[in-house]
C-alpha positions as CSV (number, residue, x, y, z in Angstrom):
1,X,118.7,119.5,155.0
2,X,117.6,123.1,155.7
3,X,119.2,124.2,152.4
4,X,117.6,121.3,150.5
5,X,114.1,122.0,151.7
6,X,114.7,125.7,150.8
7,X,115.6,124.5,147.3
8,X,112.5,122.5,147.1
9,X,110.3,125.4,148.1
10,X,111.8,127.5,145.3
11,X,110.9,124.7,142.8
12,X,107.4,124.6,144.0
13,X,107.2,128.5,143.4
14,X,108.7,128.0,139.9
15,X,106.2,125.3,139.0
16,X,103.4,127.8,139.5
17,X,104.8,130.2,137.0
18,X,104.2,128.0,134.0
19,X,100.8,126.9,132.6
20,X,102.0,123.9,130.6
21,X,105.0,121.6,130.0
22,X,108.4,123.3,130.7
23,X,112.0,122.3,131.2
24,X,114.3,124.6,133.4
25,X,118.0,124.1,132.8
26,X,120.4,124.7,135.7
27,X,124.2,124.8,135.3
28,X,126.3,121.7,135.8
29,X,123.9,119.0,136.8
30,X,120.2,119.5,137.4
31,X,117.2,120.1,135.2
32,X,113.7,120.7,136.4
33,X,110.9,119.2,134.5
34,X,107.2,120.0,135.1
35,X,103.7,120.0,133.4
36,X,100.1,120.3,134.0
37,X,98.1,117.2,133.2
38,X,94.6,116.0,133.0
39,X,93.6,112.8,134.9
40,X,90.5,110.6,134.4
41,X,90.5,108.8,137.7
42,X,92.3,108.6,140.9
43,X,95.1,106.3,139.7
44,X,97.7,107.8,137.5
45,X,100.8,106.4,135.8
46,X,103.4,109.1,135.0
47,X,106.5,108.5,132.9
48,X,109.5,110.2,134.4
49,X,113.3,110.6,133.5
50,X,115.6,107.8,134.5
51,X,117.7,110.2,136.4
52,X,114.9,111.5,138.5
53,X,115.8,112.9,142.0
54,X,113.0,111.0,143.6
55,X,112.7,113.0,146.7
56,X,112.4,116.2,144.8
57,X,109.0,115.3,143.1
58,X,106.2,117.7,143.9
59,X,102.7,117.7,142.9
60,X,99.4,119.7,143.5
61,X,97.4,118.1,144.6
62,X,99.8,115.7,146.2
63,X,99.0,112.0,145.8
64,X,98.3,109.9,148.7
65,X,100.6,107.3,147.5
66,X,103.6,107.1,145.0
67,X,105.4,104.0,143.9
68,X,108.5,104.4,141.7
69,X,109.5,101.8,139.1
70,X,113.0,102.3,137.5
71,X,114.0,101.4,134.1
72,X,115.2,97.7,133.9
73,X,117.0,95.9,131.2
74,X,116.3,92.2,130.5
75,X,117.3,90.0,133.5
76,X,117.2,86.2,133.4
77,X,116.7,86.0,137.1
78,X,114.2,88.8,137.0
79,X,112.2,87.1,134.4
80,X,112.4,83.7,136.2
81,X,111.4,85.3,139.6
82,X,108.1,86.4,137.9
83,X,107.4,82.8,136.7
84,X,107.9,81.0,140.1
85,X,105.0,78.8,140.7
86,X,104.0,78.6,137.1
87,X,104.9,76.4,134.0
88,X,108.2,77.0,132.3
89,X,109.8,75.4,129.1
90,X,113.3,74.0,129.5
91,X,115.6,73.1,126.6
92,X,118.1,70.4,127.2
93,X,121.5,70.2,125.5
94,X,120.1,67.7,123.0
95,X,117.5,70.3,121.9
96,X,114.5,68.6,123.5
97,X,112.0,71.0,125.1
98,X,109.7,70.0,128.0
99,X,107.5,71.9,130.4
100,X,108.0,71.9,134.1
101,X,106.8,73.8,137.1
102,X,109.5,76.5,138.4
103,X,110.0,76.1,142.1
104,X,112.9,78.4,142.5
105,X,115.0,80.8,140.4
106,X,118.2,80.7,142.4
107,X,119.2,77.9,142.2
108,X,116.9,76.8,139.5
109,X,114.6,74.1,140.8
110,X,112.1,72.4,138.5
111,X,109.2,70.0,139.4
112,X,108.1,67.2,137.1
113,X,105.8,64.1,137.8
114,X,108.9,62.4,139.4
115,X,109.6,65.2,141.8
116,X,111.7,68.4,142.3
117,X,115.2,68.5,140.6
118,X,117.9,70.9,139.7
119,X,118.8,70.7,136.0
120,X,122.5,69.9,135.2
121,X,122.2,71.5,131.8
122,X,120.0,73.4,129.4
123,X,118.4,76.8,129.3
124,X,115.0,78.2,130.0
125,X,112.8,79.0,126.9
126,X,110.7,82.2,127.4
127,X,107.5,82.9,125.6
128,X,108.0,86.6,126.8
129,X,110.8,88.4,128.6
130,X,110.4,91.0,131.3
131,X,112.0,94.3,130.4
132,X,110.9,97.7,131.8
133,X,111.8,100.2,129.1
134,X,110.7,103.3,130.9
135,X,110.9,104.8,134.4
136,X,107.5,105.7,135.9
137,X,105.5,106.7,139.0
138,X,102.2,105.0,139.9
139,X,100.3,107.5,142.0
140,X,96.9,107.3,143.8
141,X,95.1,110.6,144.4
142,X,92.4,111.2,146.9
143,X,91.5,114.4,145.2
144,X,88.9,113.9,142.5
145,X,89.8,117.0,140.5
146,X,90.4,116.5,136.8
147,X,94.0,118.0,136.7
148,X,97.2,118.2,138.6
149,X,100.6,119.8,138.1
150,X,103.9,118.3,139.0
151,X,107.7,119.0,138.9
152,X,110.9,117.1,139.7
153,X,114.6,117.4,139.4
154,X,116.6,115.1,137.2
155,X,120.2,114.6,136.2
156,X,121.8,113.8,132.9
157,X,121.2,117.1,130.9
158,X,124.0,119.5,131.3
159,X,124.9,122.8,129.6
160,X,127.9,125.3,129.5
161,X,128.5,128.6,127.7
162,X,131.2,129.7,125.2
163,X,131.6,133.2,123.9
164,X,133.3,134.5,120.8
165,X,134.6,138.2,121.0
166,X,135.4,139.7,117.6
167,X,137.3,142.9,118.0
168,X,137.7,145.3,115.2
169,X,140.9,146.8,116.4
170,X,139.2,150.2,117.0
171,X,136.3,150.7,119.4
172,X,133.7,148.0,119.0
173,X,133.5,144.3,119.8
174,X,130.9,141.8,118.5
175,X,130.0,139.2,121.2
176,X,128.4,135.9,120.3
177,X,127.2,133.5,123.0
178,X,126.4,129.8,122.4
179,X,124.8,127.4,124.9
180,X,126.1,123.7,124.6
181,X,123.6,121.1,125.9
182,X,124.8,117.5,126.3
183,X,122.1,114.8,126.8
184,X,123.3,111.9,128.9
185,X,119.9,111.2,130.4
186,X,119.3,107.9,128.5
187,X,116.5,109.1,126.3
188,X,115.6,111.9,123.8
189,X,114.3,115.1,125.5
190,X,111.9,117.5,123.8
191,X,110.4,120.7,125.1
192,X,108.2,123.5,123.9
193,X,109.2,125.8,126.7
194,X,112.9,125.9,127.4
195,X,113.9,128.1,130.4
196,X,117.3,129.2,131.5
197,X,117.7,129.8,135.2
198,X,119.7,132.7,136.6
199,X,121.2,132.6,140.1
200,X,123.1,130.5,142.7
201,X,120.8,127.9,144.3
202,X,121.8,126.4,147.6
203,X,121.8,122.7,147.8
204,X,123.2,119.9,150.0
205,X,126.1,117.7,148.8
206,X,124.2,114.6,148.0
207,X,120.9,112.8,148.0
208,X,119.7,109.3,148.8
209,X,119.6,106.8,146.1
210,X,123.0,107.5,144.8
211,X,122.3,110.8,143.1
212,X,125.2,113.3,143.3
213,X,124.9,117.0,143.3
214,X,127.5,119.0,141.5
215,X,128.3,122.5,142.9
216,X,126.3,125.2,141.1
217,X,127.5,128.5,139.6
218,X,125.2,131.1,138.4
219,X,124.0,131.3,134.8
220,X,122.6,134.7,133.9
221,X,121.3,135.0,130.2
222,X,120.9,138.1,128.2
223,X,117.2,138.8,127.5
224,X,118.1,140.9,124.4
225,X,119.7,138.2,122.4
226,X,119.6,139.2,118.7
227,X,119.1,135.8,117.1
228,X,117.7,133.8,120.0
229,X,114.1,133.2,120.9
230,X,114.5,134.7,124.3
231,X,112.4,137.4,125.7
232,X,112.7,139.7,128.8
233,X,113.2,137.5,131.9
234,X,110.6,136.9,134.6
235,X,111.5,137.5,138.1
236,X,110.9,134.9,140.7
237,X,112.2,135.3,144.3
238,X,114.9,137.6,143.1
239,X,116.1,135.0,140.4
240,X,115.6,135.5,136.7
241,X,114.1,133.0,134.4
242,X,114.8,133.5,130.6
243,X,112.2,132.0,128.3
244,X,113.9,130.6,125.2
245,X,111.0,129.5,123.4
246,X,110.1,125.9,122.1
247,X,110.8,123.4,119.5
248,X,113.9,122.0,121.1
249,X,114.9,118.4,120.8
250,X,118.0,117.1,122.6
251,X,119.0,113.8,121.1
252,X,120.3,111.1,123.4
253,X,124.1,111.0,123.8
254,X,124.6,114.1,121.6
255,X,125.7,117.7,122.3
256,X,123.5,120.4,120.6
257,X,124.7,124.1,120.1
258,X,122.2,126.9,120.4
259,X,123.0,130.6,119.9
260,X,121.5,132.6,122.7
261,X,123.3,135.9,122.8
262,X,124.6,138.4,120.1
263,X,125.5,142.0,120.8
264,X,127.9,144.9,119.8
265,X,129.4,147.3,122.3
266,X,132.3,149.5,122.8
267,X,135.6,148.4,124.3
268,X,139.0,149.8,125.2
269,X,142.3,148.1,124.7
270,X,144.4,148.4,127.8
271,X,147.8,147.0,128.8
272,X,147.8,145.8,132.4
273,X,150.7,145.3,134.9
274,X,149.8,143.7,138.2
275,X,152.2,144.1,141.1
276,X,152.4,143.5,144.8
277,X,153.8,145.9,147.5
278,X,157.2,144.9,148.6
279,X,158.6,145.4,145.2
280,X,158.8,143.5,141.9
281,X,161.6,141.8,140.1
282,X,163.3,145.0,139.0
283,X,163.3,143.5,135.5
284,X,161.3,144.6,132.5
285,X,158.4,142.2,131.9
286,X,155.7,142.2,129.2
287,X,152.3,143.7,130.0
288,X,149.0,141.8,129.5
289,X,146.8,142.8,126.7
290,X,143.3,143.3,128.0
291,X,140.0,144.1,126.4
292,X,138.1,146.2,128.8
293,X,134.3,146.8,128.6
294,X,133.4,149.5,131.0
295,X,129.7,148.7,131.5
296,X,127.9,145.6,130.3
297,X,124.3,146.5,129.2
298,X,123.1,143.1,130.2
299,X,123.7,140.2,132.5
300,X,125.9,137.3,131.1
301,X,126.5,133.9,132.6
302,X,130.0,132.4,133.3
303,X,131.7,130.7,130.5
304,X,134.9,130.6,128.4
305,X,135.6,133.5,126.1
306,X,137.8,133.4,123.0
307,X,139.0,136.5,121.4
308,X,139.4,137.0,117.6
309,X,140.2,139.7,115.1
310,X,140.1,139.9,111.2
311,X,143.4,140.3,109.4
312,X,143.5,140.2,105.5
313,X,140.1,138.5,105.3
314,X,141.3,135.8,107.8
315,X,140.1,135.3,111.3
316,X,143.0,135.3,113.8
317,X,142.7,133.8,117.4
318,X,144.1,136.2,119.9
319,X,143.7,134.3,123.1
320,X,141.1,133.2,125.6
321,X,140.0,133.9,129.2
322,X,137.3,133.0,131.5
323,X,134.2,135.1,132.1
324,X,132.7,135.1,135.6
325,X,129.0,135.8,136.1
326,X,128.4,139.4,135.4
327,X,125.4,141.5,136.2
328,X,124.1,144.4,134.1
329,X,126.3,147.3,134.6
330,X,129.3,145.4,135.6
331,X,132.7,146.0,133.9
332,X,134.5,143.0,132.1
333,X,138.1,142.5,131.6
334,X,139.3,139.8,129.2
335,X,143.1,139.0,129.1
336,X,144.3,138.0,125.6
337,X,148.0,137.4,126.4
338,X,151.3,139.3,126.9
339,X,152.7,141.9,124.5
340,X,156.4,142.1,123.7
341,X,156.0,145.8,122.7
342,X,154.9,147.2,126.0
343,X,157.1,146.5,129.0
344,X,157.0,147.4,132.6
345,X,159.4,147.4,135.6
346,X,158.4,147.7,139.2
347,X,161.1,148.5,141.9
348,X,161.3,149.2,145.6
349,X,163.6,152.1,145.9
350,X,163.7,152.3,149.7
351,X,162.3,151.0,152.8
352,X,162.6,152.1,156.5
353,X,160.9,151.6,159.8
354,X,160.4,154.4,162.3
355,X,158.8,153.0,165.5
356,X,155.6,151.2,164.3
357,X,155.4,152.9,161.0
358,X,157.0,151.5,157.7
359,X,157.9,154.0,154.9
360,X,158.5,152.7,151.4
361,X,159.2,154.3,148.0
362,X,158.5,152.6,144.7
363,X,159.1,153.3,141.0
364,X,157.2,151.9,138.0
365,X,158.9,152.3,134.7
366,X,156.9,151.9,131.5
367,X,158.4,151.4,128.1
368,X,156.5,151.4,124.7
369,X,158.6,150.0,121.9
370,X,155.9,150.2,119.3
371,X,155.0,153.3,117.3
372,X,151.4,153.4,118.5
373,X,149.9,155.3,121.5
374,X,149.0,152.8,124.3
375,X,146.7,152.9,127.3
376,X,148.0,151.3,130.4
377,X,146.9,150.5,133.9
378,X,149.4,149.8,136.7
379,X,147.8,147.9,139.5
380,X,149.4,147.0,142.8
381,X,148.4,145.6,146.2
382,X,149.0,147.8,149.2
383,X,148.4,147.4,152.9
384,X,144.8,148.3,153.8
385,X,145.8,151.1,156.2
386,X,148.4,152.5,153.9
387,X,148.7,156.3,153.2
388,X,149.6,156.9,149.5
389,X,151.4,159.7,147.7
390,X,151.8,159.5,143.9
391,X,153.9,162.1,142.2
392,X,152.7,163.7,138.9
393,X,149.7,161.6,138.0
394,X,146.3,160.7,139.4
395,X,145.6,157.4,141.0
396,X,142.6,155.3,142.0
397,X,141.9,153.2,145.1
398,X,139.0,150.9,144.1
399,X,139.4,149.1,147.4
400,X,141.4,149.6,150.5
401,X,144.1,147.0,149.6
402,X,144.5,148.1,146.0
403,X,145.9,151.0,144.0
404,X,145.5,151.7,140.3
405,X,147.3,154.3,138.2
406,X,145.9,154.9,134.7
407,X,148.6,155.9,132.3
408,X,149.0,156.8,128.6
409,X,152.2,156.5,126.6
410,X,153.1,157.5,123.1
411,X,155.1,155.3,120.7
412,X,158.8,154.8,121.3
413,X,158.6,156.4,124.8
414,X,159.7,155.5,128.3
415,X,158.2,157.1,131.5
416,X,158.5,156.7,135.2
417,X,156.1,157.0,138.1
418,X,157.3,157.3,141.7
419,X,155.1,156.8,144.8
420,X,155.4,156.2,148.5
421,X,153.3,154.4,151.0
422,X,153.4,154.3,154.8
423,X,151.6,151.9,156.9
424,X,151.6,150.4,160.4
425,X,153.4,147.0,160.8
């Protein structure tokens, strides 16, 4: 519960950032709705979303009393319950209609001049039916101020991100991001202030009243979107809020597509080989084609990325990968698929143990069957305490348990790189 109350505390802070109606979209489950409203008295009825997480409701000032009334479809028993003690019309199978006093709804007991009885046939005839079409809160305030602000979580509005990466085969890539919003809340939702939330918010696994909580992942939206309505983000408690403007209408049971990101940046085409110490298969295998962006200028949220290129005025699909949440300045690698033109072979040449030390020598053989120059990165795991010696080329050690050898190879060439490691067993 500690995490949940921390979450609510954050929502209270967020509610104070906006001056009017707003809708904050969180990934994979929750949305936060809020507004500032005028009130003419101490009693207020507030229409709310059917999927409200009731114990997340916050208001300032806080009402003394809150009664929740959920949406209800027509119910014969519910309508009869509200008529107990009053007069009701009953239609028999022969079509005659008479009035009786309703004594009980289950079982149905009627009272006539001759006494109380249970009808053996027929149906009730209602002048009106009971049906609550909206969910609402009835609230009583002690504070006599003319206004109050509120916020609450609700479920049923979800979103996810897709990216299209269009590479030109040279040095630049065009990136287009779309936000897909699906409305399963039971009603149309409109907002004049859509806000996208950036960050991982702690939450507990479930709430009372049958509301489930789906695990969150961060959504980080780019404030420099070319064709979106977004502006620079606000910072709240080290989270970022991206104002996407207004005029949004999410129709019930439909998915809307909204472009929020467009940029062009430089990239490098790299062929990747991933290995593990202890040796590979000793056979040539295709390398993975990777689009490598060294430094992202903006933050982007997690989502699926599809890669395309133009070929003879036709857009060709090259592959897809998953983009994790990335901060500004992070690098990005997108795997397209394997290339039959660039092959690699990873071999353990020798291994011996002297006392507590293991000595191993390896060879990586790179073969380029194409006519074009290629950039390659050989990456392998190594023991964290390993001492490394690489012959003839530079290497990188981005972390203790990993070694990377950047390589270049001309067309129709084959090259070998040998290295040794020694580590304690």
